C-alpha distance (Angstrom), angle and dihedral (degrees) to the residues before:
residue distance angle dihedral
M1 . . .
T2 3.79 . .
R3 3.78 122.4 .
S4 3.79 91.0 -110.1
A5 3.82 91.2 55.1
R6 3.80 92.7 55.5
K7 3.75 118.8 98.0
R8 3.81 114.7 -113.0
I9 3.80 118.6 -126.5
L10 3.78 124.0 -168.9
V11 3.81 114.0 -151.9
V12 3.81 116.8 -161.5
D13 3.81 118.3 -169.6
D14 3.81 135.3 130.2
N15 3.80 91.8 -141.9
H16 3.82 112.6 87.9
D17 3.82 91.1 -159.9
I18 3.82 90.7 57.8
L19 3.81 90.6 47.7
D20 3.80 89.9 50.7
L21 3.81 92.4 46.7
L22 3.80 93.2 50.6
E23 3.80 89.7 47.5
V24 3.81 89.5 54.7
F25 3.83 91.3 47.4
L26 3.82 94.5 48.5
Y27 3.81 100.8 31.5
G28 3.79 115.5 129.5
K29 3.81 95.9 13.0
Y30 3.79 100.5 64.0
D31 3.80 139.8 25.4
L32 3.79 107.8 -116.2
S33 3.77 133.7 -153.5
T34 3.79 122.4 -179.2
A35 3.78 139.5 -156.4
L36 3.81 131.6 -176.6
N37 3.83 99.4 -139.1
G38 3.76 141.8 6.2
F39 3.80 94.2 -91.0
E40 3.82 91.9 55.3
G41 3.81 88.6 40.7
L42 3.78 92.2 55.6
K43 3.79 90.8 51.3
A44 3.82 91.2 47.6
A45 3.81 93.2 46.8
R46 3.79 90.5 55.3
E47 3.80 92.0 47.9
V48 3.83 101.8 44.0
T49 3.83 101.2 26.1
P50 3.82 96.5 -145.7
E51 3.80 124.4 -153.6
L52 3.82 88.6 -135.4
I53 3.79 138.5 15.5
I54 3.80 125.8 -154.1
T55 3.79 112.8 -165.0
D56 3.76 138.7 178.4
I57 3.79 114.9 -130.5
M58 3.82 100.6 -144.3
M59 3.83 109.3 58.4
P60 3.80 136.4 136.1
V61 3.82 123.6 -110.7
M62 3.85 93.9 21.3
D63 3.80 120.5 9.0
G64 3.79 124.8 -141.4
I65 3.81 94.8 -97.7
K66 3.82 93.8 53.5
F67 3.80 88.8 42.9
F68 3.82 91.3 51.9
N69 3.82 92.2 47.8
S70 3.81 90.9 48.7
L71 3.80 90.4 51.4
R72 3.80 90.3 52.8
E73 3.81 92.2 50.9
D74 3.82 92.9 55.3
Q75 3.81 115.3 79.5
K76 3.81 91.4 -146.6
T77 3.84 93.9 56.7
A78 3.80 103.3 24.1
A79 3.80 95.2 102.4
V80 3.80 98.8 42.4
P81 3.82 109.3 115.7
V82 3.81 115.1 -122.5
I83 3.81 128.8 -155.1
A84 3.80 116.4 -159.6
I85 3.78 123.0 -144.6
T86 3.77 116.7 -163.0
S87 3.76 145.6 157.9
F88 3.81 89.8 -135.8
I89 3.76 105.1 105.6
K90 3.79 102.0 175.5
K91 3.78 111.4 120.2
S92 3.82 89.8 -133.8
N93 3.81 90.7 58.2
I94 3.79 91.9 48.2
K95 3.82 91.6 47.7
S96 3.80 89.6 49.0
L97 3.83 92.1 53.8
L98 3.82 91.7 47.1
S99 3.81 91.5 49.1
M100 3.83 89.1 52.4
G101 3.79 88.2 60.7
F102 3.81 105.9 -94.4
S103 3.80 109.2 148.8
A104 3.80 93.3 -138.1
V105 3.79 140.3 -10.5
I106 3.78 121.8 -139.0
T107 3.77 121.2 -170.2
K108 3.78 126.9 -141.9
P109 2.94 136.5 -81.3
L110 3.78 85.1 63.5
D111 3.77 119.0 -126.6
R112 3.81 118.0 -153.2
N113 3.80 94.4 -140.6
A114 3.81 92.7 48.0
I115 3.81 91.0 50.5
L116 3.80 94.6 47.5
S117 3.78 92.6 44.9
A118 3.81 93.5 49.9
V119 3.80 92.5 45.6
E120 3.81 94.3 48.5
K121 3.81 93.0 44.0
T122 3.80 92.6 48.7
L123 3.79 94.5 45.9
S124 3.80 92.1 48.5
K125 3.82 92.7 58.1
P126 3.81 113.4 102.4
């Protein structure tokens, strides 16, 4: 598979360890771009037009909810699926994120199989 045939994923998280971990999980299968907060993520999403975005919810500058809502308001990024990663593990919080339109919600600590499964399932949707 050539680099151009790989799907591009934008990962937005203020924690460098999480960014590194996701890079390890997704390395070789996908082209990755990263951003450290929702504001940078919005700029990156407009520039690289990813097929999928993975974002943390709790971040400085612009949190994941504001980032998600801003993506939906922009015609260029409105249809890009978004997976949320969060330390909130209450079912009500997860249901709330899914009802907002997130494609999937993955709780921390991150599990490689859960990440890969959510990414593959989300990218396979028409």
